[in-house]
N, C-alpha and C positions, 0 to 999 in steps of 0.2 A: 420387614419382609413377612414375618409370621402373621401379624394382624392383617396386613393388606391382602395376603393370599387367601385368607378366609372369605374374602368378598370379591376380589378382583376377577376371579374366574367366572363369576355369574354372567357378566356381559358377554363372555366368550362362548357360553353354552350353546346358543343356536348354531354357531359355526362348527363347534366341536360335534354337535349332534348330526349335522348334515355331512361332515367329512368322514366321521367314523361310523355313521349309520347307527346312532345310539338311540335307545328308548328312553322314556321318562325315568324309569328305574335306573338306567345307566347314568343319566345326568344327576339323579339324586345321590348315587354312590360316588360320583366324581367330587361332589361337594362334601358329602358326609364321611367319606373315607378319610379325608384330611381332618375334619372336625372330630371324628371318633378317636383317632390316634392322639390328637392334641388334648382333648378333654380327659382321656383315660390316663395319660402319662404325665400331665403337667405337675401334679403334686409330688410324685416320686422323683421327677427330674429336679425339683427344688431341693429335695433331700440329698440327691447326688451332688449338687453344687455345694451344699453346706459341708459335706464330708470330703470331697475330693478337690474342691476349689471352684469358686463360682466362675471366674474367668475361663478356667480350663473347660468346664462343662459348656459354658456359653460358646466358646470357640468350636468345640466338637459339634454343637448344635448348628452353628452357622455353616460349617463345612458340610455336614450331613444334609442340611437343607439345600445348599447349592448343588450337591451331587444329585439329590432326588429331583431337583428342578430340571436338571439335564435329562433325566429319564422321562419326566413329564413331557418335555419338549420334543422328545423323540418317539413318543407313544404311537403305536400303529393300530391300536384297537381300543375299544372301551375298557376291556379287562386290563390291558397293560397300563392304561392311564390311571385306572382306579388303584392298582397296586402301587404305582409310583406316587400317587397322592397320599396313600397311607404312609409310605416311607417319608414323604415330605412332612406329614403331620408329626412324625417322631422327632424330626429335626426341630420343628417349631416348638414342641414341648420342651426340648432340651434348652433352647435359647430364651424362651419367654420368661420363665420365673427367674432365670439367672440375671436378666437385665434389671429387673426390679430389685433383686437382692443386692446387686452391685451398687445401685443407687443408695439403698438403705445403709450399706456398709461404708461407703466412701464419702457421702455428703455429711456435713456437720449437722448437729441436732437441729439447729435453728433453720437450716436451709432445706431440710429433708422434705418438709411438707410441700414446698414449692416444686421441688424436683419430682415428687410422686404425683403432684397435680399435673405437671407437664407430661409425665409418662402416661397417665390415664387419659388426658386430653388428646394426646397424639394417637393413642389406641382408638379412641372414638373417631378421630379424623381419618385414620386408616380405613376403618369400616365404611365411613361415608364416601371416601375418595376412591374406593375400590372400583366401582362401576366406571368412573371417569377415566382412571388410569387404564383399566382393562379395555375400554372402548378405543382409546387412542392407540394402544399397542396392537389390537386386532385389526384396526383400520390401516395401520402403518404397514403391516405385512401379513401376519397370520395369527391365529390363536396361540400358536406355539411360542410366540414372542412373550406372551403373558408369563410363561415359565422361564424362558431363557434369559430374560432381563435380570433375573435374580443372580446370575453368575457374577457379573461385574460388581453388583452390590455386595455379594458375599465376600469377594476379594477385598473390597474397601473396608468392610466391617472387621475382617481378620487383621488387616494392617493397623487400623486404628486401635483395636483392642490390644494388640501386642505392644503398641507404642505408648498408649495413653491410659490404659486401665490397669490398676494394681490388682494383684491376686488377693482375694480374701476368702476366709473360711468361717463357718459357723462352729458350733459345738460339734462333737462327734455324734452327729445325728443318726439315730437308727433308721435304716431304710426298710420300710414296711412292704417287702416284696409280696407277701401273701395278700395283703389288703389291696395292693395295686393290681395284681392279677385278677382277683375276684371282681373288683370294680370294673376293670376293662372287659371281662367276660360278660358282666351284666349289661353294660352299655352296648357291646357288640351284639348280644342276643336280642335285645329290644329293638335296636336299629334294623337288624336283618329282618326281624318279624314285620316291622312297620313298613319297610320299603318293598319287601318281596310279596307280602300278602295280596295286594291288588293284582299282581302278575301271575302268581302261582296258585292262589287259593289256599285252602287249608291243607297243604301237603306236609310231608314229614319235615322239610326244612323250616317252613314257617312255624308249625306247631312246636317243633323241637327248639328252635331258637327263641321263641317266646317263652317257653317253660324255662330254658336255660337263663334267659334274662331276668325273669322274676325271681327264680331261686338264687341266682348269684347276687342280685341286688339286696335280697333279704339277708343273705349270708354276709354281705358287706356291712350292713347296718349292725348285725350281731357282732361281727368282728371288731368294729370300731368301739363298741360298748365294752367288750371283754378284754381286748388286747392291752397290755401294759404300756406300749408305745405305739399307738395307732397312727395311721397316715393323717387323720384329722381328729384332734381331741374333741370328743363329744361335748365337753364343757363349753366350747365356743358357742354352741347353739342354745345354751341356757340363757344367753343374753337375747332378749326379744328384738332389740334393734338390729343385731347381727343377723338373726334369722330372717326378719322382714326384709332387710336390705338385699340379702341374697335371693330371697323369693322374688323380689321386684326385678332383680337382675335377670333371673331365669325367664320371666315372662316378657320383659321388654326386649331383651336380646333375642328371644325366640321370635317375637313379632318382627324385629328388625331383620333377622335372617330370612324369615319367610317372605317378607315384602321385597327385599332386595333381590332375592332369587327370581320371583315372579315378575318384578318390574323390568328386569333385563330382557326377559322373554316377551312381555307384553309390548314394550316399546318397539322392539325390532320386528316381531312377527305380526302383531295386530295393527300397529301404527305406522309401520314401514320405516322406522328410523334406521340409518346405518349405525354400526357399532360406536363410532365416535360421537354421533349425535345422542345416542342412548346414554353414553357416559356423561356427556356435557349436560344432559337434562337434569342429572342429580347434583351438578356442581354447586348450586346454592346451599346444599346441606354442608358441604365441605367448607365453603366460605363462612357460613354462620358459625360453625364450630371453631374455626380458626380465630374468628373475631370475638366470640362470646364465651367459649367453654371455660377458659381460665378465669374470666371475670365472674361468671356465676359460681365457680368453685370458691373464689375468694369471698364473695358475698355470702355464700352459705356458711363459710367459716365464721363470719361475723355475726350473723343473725340466727343461725341454726338451719339444718338441712331439710327439716320436715316438709315445708311447703314447696321447696324445690323438687323434692321427690314425689310430691302429689301432683304439682302443676305440670312438670315435664312430661310424664307419661300421658297425661290427659291431652296435652298439646299434640303429642305424637299420634294418639288415637284419632284426634280430630283431623290431622293431616292425612292419615290413612283413609278416612272416610271421604275426604275431598278428592282423593286420587281415584275414586270410583268413576270420576268423570273422564279419566284417561282411557277413552275407547276410540275405535276407528272413526275417523272424521273429526275428532276433537283437535283444537289448536293447542300449541304448547302453553300459551299465555292463559287460556281459559281452562284447559283440562289437566295440565300437569303442574305448572308453576305454583299455584296457590297451595296445593297439597304438599309439594316438596318443601316450600318455605316453612310451613307450619311444622312439618316433620322435622326439619333441621333445627328449628327454634326449640322444639321440645327436647331433642337430643342434647343440644347445647345446655339446656337447663339441668338435665338429670345426670349426665355421664360423670363429670368430675365430682359432684357432691355425693353420688352413691359410692364411688370408690373410697373417698375420704371417710364416709360414714362407716363402711365396713372395717377399715383399718382402725378408726377411733373406737369402735365398739369392742375390739379385741384387746386383751392385755398386750403390753409391749413385747413380751417374749414370744408371742404368737403372731406378730405383725406379718412375717413372711408367709406363714401358713394361711393367715386370713386372706392375704392377697391371692395366694394360690387357689384357695377355695373359690373366691369370687371370679377369678379367671376361668376355672374349671366349670363353674355354674353358667357363666356367660356362653362358653363354647357348647356346653351341653344343651342349653336353650336353643341355640341355632341348629345344633345337630338334630334334635327331636322335631323342631319345626320343619326343617327341610324334609325329614322322613315322613311326617304326618300330613302336612298341609296340602301337597299336591293330591293326595288320596282323598282328603276331606273335601277338597274343591272339585273332585270328579275328573282329575286329569290323569290319564294313563296312556300306555302305548306310545304312539307318535302324535298324540293330540296336541302337543305343544307347538306343532307346525300348522295347526288349523286356527286361524284368527277367531272364528266364532266360538269354538270350544275353549280356546285360551282366554278370551275375554270374559266368558261366564265364570271360569275358574278364578280369574284375576279378581273379579268383584267379590266372590265368595271368600277368597283369601284375605282381602282387605277388611271385610267385616269381622272375620275371626280374629285377625291380628289386632284390630282396633279394640275388640273386647278384651284381649289379653293385656294390651298396654294399659287400658283403663283400669283393669283389675289391679295391675301393679301400682298405679297411682292411688287407688283406694286403700290398698294395704299399707301404704306409706304413712297413713294417718297415725298408725301406731308407733312410728319412730320417735325416739326421745328427741325433743327439740334442742336440748343442750348437749348432745353427744359430742359435738366438735369443740364446744367451749369448755367442756369439762376438763380437758387436758391443756387448754390454752393454745393460742396460735403458735404454729411451728413446732409443736411438741411431737409430731410424728412425721 
């Protein structure tokens, strides 16, 4: 639910905008409100699970997520939907790290690597399948179904967790509340500044939130270096491979978030696709990840991840450039499919290996923290991309409803995102080739 809802809403945005009379900034906040809460709270939520019980916190997250989904489905204005999406992100933050921590605590040592690989692969599939699922739900009834469908899923999750999942706890982990608050303020300030600046100009809110964001993020870094039990141990970033892998995650997931947002708008507004067709258009991405993601993960474990982390983002970048042909009048086979296939192939190559690399580059005692960092980095990448890219591409006001303006912004977005993805691939040259082999297969 949590991973899917980061992307499933994208295909519903044109209908949401039309029904609620939303601006581009409103649509950005509908996406970013969720990602902001998720990215800001995901690390402290992991610490809560270690202290109070992972299954317990996971269940709280699932129930919270389901309740917030009801509020989303009943929203009557852009503001009410944005608030509900922020609350939904809080639930997502509570359940996401708990799910991985439960896997780490309950699977045997030799099976853990496969289980984590399946978890990361399914996360990538959820991101890729979001537009397809969203299109089917919007076409079936209304954009509100995108949120209301979470209610029966949440009920099933609660029943299965109570019946099948044992309770586990970590050590009496200190909860770095101060670090969490500072980091959340920093992300919120920067996001507010980036989203609102094109609409409001350099007014008190934009300038104030920008200053708050910069000051808070600086204070967050200082806090991590000085606190005796920080939210994220700075020593993790002393490992070059850990740092590079997370930097790659930031730019690739940022590019992914930017393109999936704009693609849903472009296909429906400029190419005239109904929501279901817009969702089905991206189905090859999901199929390729289902078929290939785990295979590339296993292959990377045998031969080393470096060239998978180089090749995958470069394929993603090439697919994005091919999608510049998805303009009014283009056919699906000629304008959309080639780019989507290459895009999906690139994601299949990179998603599982980068997660495994991050975990392998961290000491065993920090495996949960390392996973939390990587998840937070991925959500932050999407968060910032959604905040920045529409502005950088010249899209503001109600321009998302104008096929000419939207197509120009679509092409600009694709070029920017292709550069971001390619940069991630080039950075990966510095990853240690033996990082997965160093601990042996199945050691994590």
